[in-house]
TORKOL-4160 file (C-alpha; in steps of 0.2 Angstrom, whole numbers, padded with zeros to 4 digits, m for minus):
370
<pt num="1" X="0849" Y="0250" Z="0480"/>
<pt num="2" X="0852" Y="0259" Z="0464"/>
<pt num="3" X="0867" Y="0252" Z="0453"/>
<pt num="4" X="0881" Y="0264" Z="0454"/>
<pt num="5" X="0875" Y="0271" Z="0470"/>
<pt num="6" X="0889" Y="0275" Z="0484"/>
<pt num="7" X="0881" Y="0259" Z="0494"/>
<pt num="8" X="0882" Y="0248" Z="0480"/>
<pt num="9" X="0900" Y="0254" Z="0478"/>
<pt num="10" X="0905" Y="0251" Z="0496"/>
<pt num="11" X="0897" Y="0234" Z="0497"/>
<pt num="12" X="0907" Y="0228" Z="0482"/>
<pt num="13" X="0922" Y="0234" Z="0489"/>
<pt num="14" X="0920" Y="0227" Z="0507"/>
<pt num="15" X="0913" Y="0210" Z="0501"/>
<pt num="16" X="0927" Y="0208" Z="0489"/>
<pt num="17" X="0940" Y="0210" Z="0503"/>
<pt num="18" X="0932" Y="0195" Z="0512"/>
<pt num="19" X="0931" Y="0184" Z="0497"/>
<pt num="20" X="0949" Y="0188" Z="0492"/>
<pt num="21" X="0955" Y="0183" Z="0510"/>
<pt num="22" X="0945" Y="0167" Z="0510"/>
<pt num="23" X="0953" Y="0163" Z="0493"/>
<pt num="24" X="0969" Y="0166" Z="0499"/>
<pt num="25" X="0968" Y="0154" Z="0514"/>
<pt num="26" X="0962" Y="0141" Z="0503"/>
<pt num="27" X="0976" Y="0142" Z="0493"/>
<pt num="28" X="0987" Y="0142" Z="0507"/>
<pt num="29" X="0978" Y="0126" Z="0515"/>
<pt num="30" X="0979" Y="0118" Z="0499"/>
<pt num="31" X="0997" Y="0122" Z="0497"/>
<pt num="32" X="1000" Y="0114" Z="0514"/>
<pt num="33" X="0992" Y="0099" Z="0510"/>
<pt num="34" X="1002" Y="0098" Z="0494"/>
<pt num="35" X="1017" Y="0101" Z="0503"/>
<pt num="36" X="1014" Y="0087" Z="0516"/>
<pt num="37" X="1008" Y="0075" Z="0503"/>
<pt num="38" X="1025" Y="0078" Z="0494"/>
<pt num="39" X="1034" Y="0076" Z="0509"/>
<pt num="40" X="1025" Y="0061" Z="0515"/>
<pt num="41" X="1028" Y="0054" Z="0498"/>
<pt num="42" X="1046" Y="0057" Z="0499"/>
<pt num="43" X="1047" Y="0048" Z="0515"/>
<pt num="44" X="1037" Y="0033" Z="0509"/>
<pt num="45" X="1048" Y="0033" Z="0494"/>
<pt num="46" X="1064" Y="0035" Z="0504"/>
<pt num="47" X="1058" Y="0021" Z="0516"/>
<pt num="48" X="1054" Y="0011" Z="0501"/>
<pt num="49" X="1071" Y="0013" Z="0493"/>
<pt num="50" X="1078" Y="0009" Z="0511"/>
<pt num="51" X="1069" Y="m0007" Z="0512"/>
<pt num="52" X="1075" Y="m0012" Z="0494"/>
<pt num="53" X="1093" Y="m0008" Z="0498"/>
<pt num="54" X="1093" Y="m0019" Z="0514"/>
<pt num="55" X="1082" Y="m0032" Z="0508"/>
<pt num="56" X="1096" Y="m0045" Z="0507"/>
<pt num="57" X="1102" Y="m0041" Z="0526"/>
<pt num="58" X="1094" Y="m0051" Z="0540"/>
<pt num="59" X="1082" Y="m0042" Z="0552"/>
<pt num="60" X="1089" Y="m0038" Z="0569"/>
<pt num="61" X="1088" Y="m0049" Z="0584"/>
<pt num="62" X="1090" Y="m0065" Z="0573"/>
<pt num="63" X="1102" Y="m0079" Z="0578"/>
<pt num="64" X="1108" Y="m0094" Z="0570"/>
<pt num="65" X="1113" Y="m0107" Z="0581"/>
<pt num="66" X="1116" Y="m0094" Z="0595"/>
<pt num="67" X="1126" Y="m0084" Z="0584"/>
<pt num="68" X="1119" Y="m0065" Z="0581"/>
<pt num="69" X="1116" Y="m0063" Z="0563"/>
<pt num="70" X="1105" Y="m0046" Z="0563"/>
<pt num="71" X="1111" Y="m0035" Z="0549"/>
<pt num="72" X="1122" Y="m0047" Z="0540"/>
<pt num="73" X="1120" Y="m0052" Z="0522"/>
<pt num="74" X="1117" Y="m0071" Z="0518"/>
<pt num="75" X="1135" Y="m0075" Z="0514"/>
<pt num="76" X="1142" Y="m0065" Z="0529"/>
<pt num="77" X="1131" Y="m0075" Z="0540"/>
<pt num="78" X="1135" Y="m0092" Z="0534"/>
<pt num="79" X="1153" Y="m0088" Z="0536"/>
<pt num="80" X="1150" Y="m0081" Z="0555"/>
<pt num="81" X="1139" Y="m0097" Z="0559"/>
<pt num="82" X="1152" Y="m0109" Z="0550"/>
<pt num="83" X="1166" Y="m0102" Z="0562"/>
<pt num="84" X="1156" Y="m0105" Z="0576"/>
<pt num="85" X="1150" Y="m0123" Z="0572"/>
<pt num="86" X="1166" Y="m0129" Z="0566"/>
<pt num="87" X="1172" Y="m0127" Z="0584"/>
<pt num="88" X="1157" Y="m0136" Z="0591"/>
<pt num="89" X="1160" Y="m0150" Z="0578"/>
<pt num="90" X="1178" Y="m0153" Z="0586"/>
<pt num="91" X="1172" Y="m0151" Z="0604"/>
<pt num="92" X="1175" Y="m0166" Z="0615"/>
<pt num="93" X="1160" Y="m0177" Z="0618"/>
<pt num="94" X="1159" Y="m0187" Z="0633"/>
<pt num="95" X="1149" Y="m0202" Z="0633"/>
<pt num="96" X="1146" Y="m0212" Z="0649"/>
<pt num="97" X="1139" Y="m0229" Z="0652"/>
<pt num="98" X="1139" Y="m0237" Z="0669"/>
<pt num="99" X="1157" Y="m0231" Z="0677"/>
<pt num="100" X="1165" Y="m0230" Z="0661"/>
<pt num="101" X="1167" Y="m0215" Z="0649"/>
<pt num="102" X="1172" Y="m0214" Z="0631"/>
<pt num="103" X="1178" Y="m0197" Z="0622"/>
<pt num="104" X="1172" Y="m0192" Z="0604"/>
<pt num="105" X="1166" Y="m0177" Z="0595"/>
<pt num="106" X="1153" Y="m0173" Z="0583"/>
<pt num="107" X="1165" Y="m0172" Z="0567"/>
<pt num="108" X="1172" Y="m0190" Z="0573"/>
<pt num="109" X="1154" Y="m0197" Z="0572"/>
<pt num="110" X="1153" Y="m0190" Z="0555"/>
<pt num="111" X="1140" Y="m0176" Z="0558"/>
<pt num="112" X="1138" Y="m0161" Z="0548"/>
<pt num="113" X="1127" Y="m0146" Z="0551"/>
<pt num="114" X="1116" Y="m0138" Z="0537"/>
<pt num="115" X="1122" Y="m0120" Z="0540"/>
<pt num="116" X="1117" Y="m0113" Z="0523"/>
<pt num="117" X="1099" Y="m0120" Z="0526"/>
<pt num="118" X="1098" Y="m0112" Z="0543"/>
<pt num="119" X="1103" Y="m0095" Z="0535"/>
<pt num="120" X="1092" Y="m0095" Z="0523"/>
<pt num="121" X="1077" Y="m0097" Z="0534"/>
<pt num="122" X="1084" Y="m0081" Z="0544"/>
<pt num="123" X="1084" Y="m0073" Z="0528"/>
<pt num="124" X="1067" Y="m0077" Z="0523"/>
<pt num="125" X="1060" Y="m0071" Z="0541"/>
<pt num="126" X="1057" Y="m0054" Z="0531"/>
<pt num="127" X="1046" Y="m0061" Z="0519"/>
<pt num="128" X="1032" Y="m0063" Z="0531"/>
<pt num="129" X="1031" Y="m0044" Z="0535"/>
<pt num="130" X="1026" Y="m0029" Z="0525"/>
<pt num="131" X="1040" Y="m0018" Z="0520"/>
<pt num="132" X="1034" Y="m0004" Z="0531"/>
<pt num="133" X="1036" Y="m0017" Z="0547"/>
<pt num="134" X="1054" Y="m0022" Z="0540"/>
<pt num="135" X="1057" Y="m0004" Z="0540"/>
<pt num="136" X="1053" Y="0000" Z="0557"/>
<pt num="137" X="1063" Y="m0015" Z="0563"/>
<pt num="138" X="1078" Y="m0010" Z="0554"/>
<pt num="139" X="1078" Y="0009" Z="0557"/>
<pt num="140" X="1074" Y="0007" Z="0575"/>
<pt num="141" X="1083" Y="m0007" Z="0578"/>
<pt num="142" X="1069" Y="m0018" Z="0586"/>
<pt num="143" X="1073" Y="m0036" Z="0588"/>
<pt num="144" X="1062" Y="m0049" Z="0581"/>
<pt num="145" X="1069" Y="m0061" Z="0594"/>
<pt num="146" X="1071" Y="m0077" Z="0583"/>
<pt num="147" X="1084" Y="m0091" Z="0587"/>
<pt num="148" X="1085" Y="m0104" Z="0572"/>
<pt num="149" X="1093" Y="m0121" Z="0575"/>
<pt num="150" X="1105" Y="m0128" Z="0563"/>
<pt num="151" X="1099" Y="m0145" Z="0557"/>
<pt num="152" X="1113" Y="m0159" Z="0558"/>
<pt num="153" X="1115" Y="m0174" Z="0545"/>
<pt num="154" X="1128" Y="m0187" Z="0546"/>
<pt num="155" X="1132" Y="m0205" Z="0548"/>
<pt num="156" X="1120" Y="m0216" Z="0559"/>
<pt num="157" X="1131" Y="m0231" Z="0555"/>
<pt num="158" X="1146" Y="m0222" Z="0563"/>
<pt num="159" X="1135" Y="m0219" Z="0579"/>
<pt num="160" X="1129" Y="m0237" Z="0579"/>
<pt num="161" X="1147" Y="m0243" Z="0577"/>
<pt num="162" X="1153" Y="m0232" Z="0593"/>
<pt num="163" X="1137" Y="m0239" Z="0603"/>
<pt num="164" X="1142" Y="m0256" Z="0598"/>
<pt num="165" X="1160" Y="m0254" Z="0605"/>
<pt num="166" X="1152" Y="m0246" Z="0621"/>
<pt num="167" X="1141" Y="m0261" Z="0623"/>
<pt num="168" X="1156" Y="m0272" Z="0621"/>
<pt num="169" X="1166" Y="m0264" Z="0634"/>
<pt num="170" X="1151" Y="m0262" Z="0646"/>
<pt num="171" X="1140" Y="m0277" Z="0644"/>
<pt num="172" X="1141" Y="m0292" Z="0656"/>
<pt num="173" X="1132" Y="m0307" Z="0654"/>
<pt num="174" X="1122" Y="m0313" Z="0668"/>
<pt num="175" X="1127" Y="m0328" Z="0677"/>
<pt num="176" X="1116" Y="m0342" Z="0683"/>
<pt num="177" X="1118" Y="m0350" Z="0699"/>
<pt num="178" X="1123" Y="m0367" Z="0697"/>
<pt num="179" X="1134" Y="m0382" Z="0704"/>
<pt num="180" X="1145" Y="m0388" Z="0691"/>
<pt num="181" X="1158" Y="m0402" Z="0689"/>
<pt num="182" X="1175" Y="m0397" Z="0685"/>
<pt num="183" X="1185" Y="m0411" Z="0677"/>
<pt num="184" X="1182" Y="m0428" Z="0686"/>
<pt num="185" X="1184" Y="m0423" Z="0704"/>
<pt num="186" X="1180" Y="m0405" Z="0708"/>
<pt num="187" X="1163" Y="m0398" Z="0711"/>
<pt num="188" X="1161" Y="m0380" Z="0709"/>
<pt num="189" X="1148" Y="m0369" Z="0717"/>
<pt num="190" X="1145" Y="m0354" Z="0707"/>
<pt num="191" X="1134" Y="m0341" Z="0713"/>
<pt num="192" X="1122" Y="m0331" Z="0702"/>
<pt num="193" X="1128" Y="m0313" Z="0696"/>
<pt num="194" X="1117" Y="m0301" Z="0687"/>
<pt num="195" X="1123" Y="m0294" Z="0671"/>
<pt num="196" X="1123" Y="m0277" Z="0662"/>
<pt num="197" X="1117" Y="m0273" Z="0646"/>
<pt num="198" X="1117" Y="m0257" Z="0635"/>
<pt num="199" X="1101" Y="m0253" Z="0627"/>
<pt num="200" X="1109" Y="m0249" Z="0610"/>
<pt num="201" X="1094" Y="m0243" Z="0601"/>
<pt num="202" X="1091" Y="m0231" Z="0614"/>
<pt num="203" X="1109" Y="m0226" Z="0615"/>
<pt num="204" X="1110" Y="m0222" Z="0596"/>
<pt num="205" X="1095" Y="m0212" Z="0598"/>
<pt num="206" X="1103" Y="m0202" Z="0614"/>
<pt num="207" X="1118" Y="m0199" Z="0605"/>
<pt num="208" X="1108" Y="m0193" Z="0589"/>
<pt num="209" X="1098" Y="m0181" Z="0599"/>
<pt num="210" X="1113" Y="m0174" Z="0608"/>
<pt num="211" X="1121" Y="m0171" Z="0592"/>
<pt num="212" X="1107" Y="m0162" Z="0585"/>
<pt num="213" X="1106" Y="m0152" Z="0602"/>
<pt num="214" X="1125" Y="m0148" Z="0603"/>
<pt num="215" X="1126" Y="m0156" Z="0619"/>
<pt num="216" X="1144" Y="m0162" Z="0625"/>
<pt num="217" X="1139" Y="m0174" Z="0638"/>
<pt num="218" X="1128" Y="m0191" Z="0635"/>
<pt num="219" X="1124" Y="m0203" Z="0648"/>
<pt num="220" X="1119" Y="m0220" Z="0640"/>
<pt num="221" X="1106" Y="m0231" Z="0648"/>
<pt num="222" X="1112" Y="m0247" Z="0657"/>
<pt num="223" X="1100" Y="m0260" Z="0662"/>
<pt num="224" X="1104" Y="m0274" Z="0676"/>
<pt num="225" X="1100" Y="m0291" Z="0668"/>
<pt num="226" X="1093" Y="m0303" Z="0680"/>
<pt num="227" X="1100" Y="m0321" Z="0679"/>
<pt num="228" X="1088" Y="m0335" Z="0673"/>
<pt num="229" X="1093" Y="m0345" Z="0690"/>
<pt num="230" X="1097" Y="m0334" Z="0706"/>
<pt num="231" X="1104" Y="m0342" Z="0722"/>
<pt num="232" X="1087" Y="m0345" Z="0729"/>
<pt num="233" X="1080" Y="m0352" Z="0713"/>
<pt num="234" X="1094" Y="m0366" Z="0711"/>
<pt num="235" X="1083" Y="m0380" Z="0718"/>
<pt num="236" X="1089" Y="m0398" Z="0723"/>
<pt num="237" X="1106" Y="m0405" Z="0719"/>
<pt num="238" X="1113" Y="m0422" Z="0724"/>
<pt num="239" X="1131" Y="m0424" Z="0724"/>
<pt num="240" X="1138" Y="m0442" Z="0724"/>
<pt num="241" X="1157" Y="m0443" Z="0728"/>
<pt num="242" X="1164" Y="m0461" Z="0723"/>
<pt num="243" X="1180" Y="m0457" Z="0731"/>
<pt num="244" X="1171" Y="m0455" Z="0748"/>
<pt num="245" X="1157" Y="m0466" Z="0744"/>
<pt num="246" X="1145" Y="m0453" Z="0750"/>
<pt num="247" X="1129" Y="m0444" Z="0744"/>
<pt num="248" X="1127" Y="m0424" Z="0748"/>
<pt num="249" X="1110" Y="m0417" Z="0748"/>
<pt num="250" X="1109" Y="m0398" Z="0743"/>
<pt num="251" X="1095" Y="m0386" Z="0744"/>
<pt num="252" X="1102" Y="m0371" Z="0733"/>
<pt num="253" X="1120" Y="m0370" Z="0741"/>
<pt num="254" X="1115" Y="m0376" Z="0758"/>
<pt num="255" X="1120" Y="m0395" Z="0761"/>
<pt num="256" X="1104" Y="m0402" Z="0770"/>
<pt num="257" X="1108" Y="m0421" Z="0770"/>
<pt num="258" X="1123" Y="m0433" Z="0768"/>
<pt num="259" X="1121" Y="m0452" Z="0767"/>
<pt num="260" X="1134" Y="m0467" Z="0765"/>
<pt num="261" X="1132" Y="m0476" Z="0748"/>
<pt num="262" X="1139" Y="m0491" Z="0740"/>
<pt num="263" X="1146" Y="m0487" Z="0721"/>
<pt num="264" X="1152" Y="m0498" Z="0708"/>
<pt num="265" X="1164" Y="m0513" Z="0711"/>
<pt num="266" X="1180" Y="m0515" Z="0701"/>
<pt num="267" X="1177" Y="m0520" Z="0684"/>
<pt num="268" X="1159" Y="m0509" Z="0684"/>
<pt num="269" X="1157" Y="m0491" Z="0682"/>
<pt num="270" X="1148" Y="m0478" Z="0693"/>
<pt num="271" X="1148" Y="m0465" Z="0678"/>
<pt num="272" X="1156" Y="m0447" Z="0682"/>
<pt num="273" X="1146" Y="m0433" Z="0675"/>
<pt num="274" X="1131" Y="m0421" Z="0677"/>
<pt num="275" X="1115" Y="m0431" Z="0677"/>
<pt num="276" X="1096" Y="m0428" Z="0679"/>
<pt num="277" X="1084" Y="m0437" Z="0689"/>
<pt num="278" X="1071" Y="m0443" Z="0675"/>
<pt num="279" X="1060" Y="m0454" Z="0685"/>
<pt num="280" X="1055" Y="m0459" Z="0703"/>
<pt num="281" X="1047" Y="m0476" Z="0708"/>
<pt num="282" X="1040" Y="m0482" Z="0725"/>
<pt num="283" X="1041" Y="m0500" Z="0727"/>
<pt num="284" X="1049" Y="m0503" Z="0709"/>
<pt num="285" X="1050" Y="m0519" Z="0699"/>
<pt num="286" X="1069" Y="m0524" Z="0696"/>
<pt num="287" X="1072" Y="m0528" Z="0678"/>
<pt num="288" X="1087" Y="m0538" Z="0674"/>
<pt num="289" X="1099" Y="m0527" Z="0665"/>
<pt num="290" X="1112" Y="m0540" Z="0658"/>
<pt num="291" X="1104" Y="m0556" Z="0655"/>
<pt num="292" X="1118" Y="m0562" Z="0646"/>
<pt num="293" X="1131" Y="m0554" Z="0657"/>
<pt num="294" X="1133" Y="m0552" Z="0675"/>
<pt num="295" X="1115" Y="m0555" Z="0677"/>
<pt num="296" X="1114" Y="m0572" Z="0668"/>
<pt num="297" X="1105" Y="m0585" Z="0680"/>
<pt num="298" X="1095" Y="m0571" Z="0688"/>
<pt num="299" X="1076" Y="m0571" Z="0684"/>
<pt num="300" X="1070" Y="m0558" Z="0672"/>
<pt num="301" X="1061" Y="m0548" Z="0685"/>
<pt num="302" X="1059" Y="m0547" Z="0702"/>
<pt num="303" X="1043" Y="m0539" Z="0710"/>
<pt num="304" X="1042" Y="m0529" Z="0723"/>
<pt num="305" X="1047" Y="m0536" Z="0741"/>
<pt num="306" X="1060" Y="m0540" Z="0753"/>
<pt num="307" X="1072" Y="m0549" Z="0741"/>
<pt num="308" X="1070" Y="m0533" Z="0727"/>
<pt num="309" X="1088" Y="m0527" Z="0724"/>
<pt num="310" X="1081" Y="m0509" Z="0721"/>
<pt num="311" X="1073" Y="m0510" Z="0738"/>
<pt num="312" X="1057" Y="m0499" Z="0742"/>
<pt num="313" X="1063" Y="m0483" Z="0733"/>
<pt num="314" X="1072" Y="m0479" Z="0716"/>
<pt num="315" X="1077" Y="m0463" Z="0708"/>
<pt num="316" X="1081" Y="m0466" Z="0689"/>
<pt num="317" X="1096" Y="m0455" Z="0681"/>
<pt num="318" X="1098" Y="m0449" Z="0664"/>
<pt num="319" X="1115" Y="m0460" Z="0664"/>
<pt num="320" X="1109" Y="m0477" Z="0656"/>
<pt num="321" X="1102" Y="m0489" Z="0669"/>
<pt num="322" X="1109" Y="m0480" Z="0683"/>
<pt num="323" X="1100" Y="m0478" Z="0699"/>
<pt num="324" X="1099" Y="m0472" Z="0716"/>
<pt num="325" X="1091" Y="m0486" Z="0726"/>
<pt num="326" X="1089" Y="m0494" Z="0742"/>
<pt num="327" X="1097" Y="m0511" Z="0744"/>
<pt num="328" X="1093" Y="m0525" Z="0756"/>
<pt num="329" X="1111" Y="m0529" Z="0756"/>
<pt num="330" X="1115" Y="m0515" Z="0770"/>
<pt num="331" X="1132" Y="m0525" Z="0773"/>
<pt num="332" X="1138" Y="m0517" Z="0757"/>
<pt num="333" X="1135" Y="m0499" Z="0760"/>
<pt num="334" X="1151" Y="m0489" Z="0761"/>
<pt num="335" X="1161" Y="m0501" Z="0750"/>
<pt num="336" X="1163" Y="m0503" Z="0730"/>
<pt num="337" X="1150" Y="m0516" Z="0727"/>
<pt num="338" X="1137" Y="m0512" Z="0715"/>
<pt num="339" X="1136" Y="m0515" Z="0696"/>
<pt num="340" X="1136" Y="m0496" Z="0693"/>
<pt num="341" X="1121" Y="m0490" Z="0704"/>
<pt num="342" X="1121" Y="m0479" Z="0719"/>
<pt num="343" X="1115" Y="m0490" Z="0734"/>
<pt num="344" X="1108" Y="m0484" Z="0750"/>
<pt num="345" X="1101" Y="m0492" Z="0765"/>
<pt num="346" X="1081" Y="m0494" Z="0763"/>
<pt num="347" X="1079" Y="m0482" Z="0778"/>
<pt num="348" X="1090" Y="m0468" Z="0770"/>
<pt num="349" X="1082" Y="m0472" Z="0753"/>
<pt num="350" X="1065" Y="m0468" Z="0760"/>
<pt num="351" X="1071" Y="m0452" Z="0769"/>
<pt num="352" X="1080" Y="m0445" Z="0753"/>
<pt num="353" X="1065" Y="m0450" Z="0740"/>
<pt num="354" X="1053" Y="m0436" Z="0744"/>
<pt num="355" X="1067" Y="m0423" Z="0745"/>
<pt num="356" X="1073" Y="m0426" Z="0727"/>
<pt num="357" X="1060" Y="m0419" Z="0712"/>
<pt num="358" X="1060" Y="m0426" Z="0695"/>
<pt num="359" X="1071" Y="m0415" Z="0686"/>
<pt num="360" X="1085" Y="m0413" Z="0699"/>
<pt num="361" X="1103" Y="m0413" Z="0695"/>
<pt num="362" X="1115" Y="m0427" Z="0699"/>
<pt num="363" X="1133" Y="m0424" Z="0701"/>
<pt num="364" X="1144" Y="m0438" Z="0701"/>
<pt num="365" X="1163" Y="m0434" Z="0705"/>
<pt num="366" X="1179" Y="m0442" Z="0710"/>
<pt num="367" X="1187" Y="m0459" Z="0707"/>
<pt num="368" X="1188" Y="m0476" Z="0715"/>
<pt num="369" X="1204" Y="m0477" Z="0725"/>
<pt num="370" X="1215" Y="m0490" Z="0714"/>
């Protein structure tokens, strides 16, 4: 095709139109992209500005000690939570131990709540997010659902003092079963009774935990304390009544035997008191206890046999030189005839002997009639 020909001129004219249209389209597309970029940048910049403007406000859906603080500044959140916890500090707390109840309050126990520390934690929740996430939560009010407890600090000594008072009002000392001499003539049979005891260390922990959780009711553990000696474990007791010249044998609180005896003649003493069986002997040898006194003229010892003053069985008491023993002088039983010992018939002493172990208690009560 020759330059300048009609065909060449037609090609240039038609090809130029298409090129111009393509160029125009390209310009439009580029313009749209630029515009979109400007819009996006503007939106991003606006979002960033929004995030910076609200950086000191707590994210939505955050509570401190149950108080909604989302959207609040730190100072406003502190004020809101303090108003709430002030009421909680003065709220009555019921402490129960056994069947008794005491009323106190967290403030009375010296408790203080670390409100500012908890609010600072609420504020710092946003630090773990990117700014886009923060804006998303704030603009759309999407809750983060975080509840921050308010830590407590106070006076453990004050709590311990309250627990000591509770224990003093609640504790009951366990009582052992026993047979006691009251005065000189009364024999008291005291039944065992379990005791009560507050676990003081555990009670301090329970109250401190309740304070930290904001609980208003605390039940303290009270344990039953078993007596060391129960009614069933009381064992054997021998009661000798001088005013009746009788011996009573008890297994626990049950009287199982009674025997007539002889006790001290005038001028001698069968000692009133609480004693213990310290030894037992079959066919004992008699040793003269007063060779320079009433035993003067008697042999130093008398071996076992029908003439032995101790008979065939002897129970030795913790009271010096006092025994419960048999005697060949059966006629003296029921009278005041001994030098201080408790005499029994030979038959009765042999019946009693296996029933009374070493360690058994002996109570001698009553006074010889004047």
